N, C-alpha and C positions, 0 to 999 in steps of 0.2 A: 267732611260736610256734618252736622250734625242730626244726629236721626229724628226726623218729625211726623211719621207714621203715629195713626194712633189707634188702639184697637178699635173694633165697632162694638157696638151692643149687641146683645142677644136680638132683640128685636130688626136691627139693622141685617144681622148674619142672617135672619130667616126670611126678611126682604131680596136680599140680594140673591138666595138660593129657589125663591120661589120663581123669581124675575128670568132666571135662567135654567131652570127647568132641572136641578140639582139636588139631591137628597144631602139633607144637614147632617152630618154627624157630629152628637154633641157628646162630648166627654165628660161625665160627672167627675171632677176633682174634689177632694175633700174641704168644703166650705161648712161656713156655718148652716145648719139646716139639711145639707147634701150629704150624710156621712153614714156608716154603718149603725151608728146609733143614736141618729137624730136625722128625720127625714122631713122635718117638718117644713123647708121650703119646697118640698118636690111639687106641692099642689100650685103654688106659684109660677114654677118653671112650667108646669104643663100646660096651666092655662095660658102663657104666652105662646107656646107652639100651636096649642088649639088657636088662639086668637089669630096666629099668622096663617092660620087653614093647612099647618103642616104636619097634622099628627099622624097622616096615611102616608107620609115620606120621611119623617126625621128617624132617625137610628141613636137610640142613646146607647152610649159607651162607658163602663166603668168596672172598677174592680170592688167598689161600693156595691155589692151586688144588695144589702137590704133598700137599698134605692131602686135596682133594678126590681125587686120583689113588690115593693111599694106599688108599683104602677100596675102588676099584675091585681094586685089587692083593692086597686082603688078606681076600676072601671076604665083602664088603659091596656087592655089583654091583646090588644091588636097592633101596639107601637112595637116596633123592631129593638130587641135590647140585644147588646151583646156583652157577655161577662168577661172581662179581661183578666187573665191569668198568666202567669209564668209558664206552666206547664198545663196542659190539658188531660195528662195522663194521671188522672185523679178520680177514685170512684165519688167522695166527694162533690166534686166541680160537676161531674158527669149528673150526678143523681138531681144537684140541684137544678141544674139546665133543664132537665125534664121535666122535672116537678114545676117549675114557672116559665117554661117555653121560652127560655133564654140560649141564644145561640152563643158560641165560643170564640173567643178571640184571643192568639196563644202570641206569644213572644218569642221568633225563631233570631233572636239575638243571642250570641253568646252559648253558653252550654246547659240552657234549658232543655231539657227532655221532651220532645214532642215528636209524637210518630204517625205515620201513615195509618197505621192499626185503629190508633185511638181517636183520628178523627174520621174514620169509618163509623166507630162506634156512635158518634153524634149525630152522622151523616144517618146511619140507621133508624136513629129514635126522632129522623125528620130536622133535624137541627142544623144551621148551618156553619161554616167554618171561616173564621178569619184570623189574619196574620198581621203582625205588626213589629217593625222593626226601623233602623234608623241607618243613613248612608255611612255613620263614622263607624261603624261595626261591620256591616254586612254590604254586598252589592247585590247588583240586580240577579246574579245567578242563584242565589239564595231564595230570593222572592220568586225568581221564575219556577223554581223547583215547588215551592208551595202552591201554583199556581197550577202547576202540571199534575198534582195530587188532588187536586180539586176543591182549594178553598173557594170561597162564593166573595170574599171581600180582603182586600189588603191593604192595608196602612202603614205608609212611608211617608218619608220627605223628599221624596223626589218629584220633580217639575219634566222630566222627559219618560214619561210613561211608553212612548214609540218603542224604547228599548226593551220592553217586554214583550212576549207572545202573548197577548190576552185572548181568550176563548171569545168567539162569536156571541154575542147576547141573542135572545130571540126577536129583538126589535130590530135587529139588523137584517 
């Protein structure tokens, strides 16, 4: 049968997240006005998040680090931002995260180097760690390994999170 589903707007996505008490994760893909060279549309994005009453809940995620830095320099110091990298084992990435209060999101797919020791350096600086992966490359055991190493966030394309041993949240 033909594919009939359509993507919802950002506004609708934020409404859904608010209705169900879910934190929206908004990945900043390179698009006009949302790139390392041009942040001219970041203000409009943030106004939509603010209009939805989700500034305290939204997490911005992206490799477009100048967009993340833009949030810090334009009155959005408390919005959680995750700097998306292949490897966290970089003084440049660590220093950027420390300077601008950006959490780190690492690629645990493939052969990228990411160690528990480096994640500890981010934690020592008061920053959170996140991983991202895809089922076509790795399975639950790799994600579980990073959960056990203490990352606070996991981004994956799985729907059966019960196969992971998640830490108890402080809300439990």
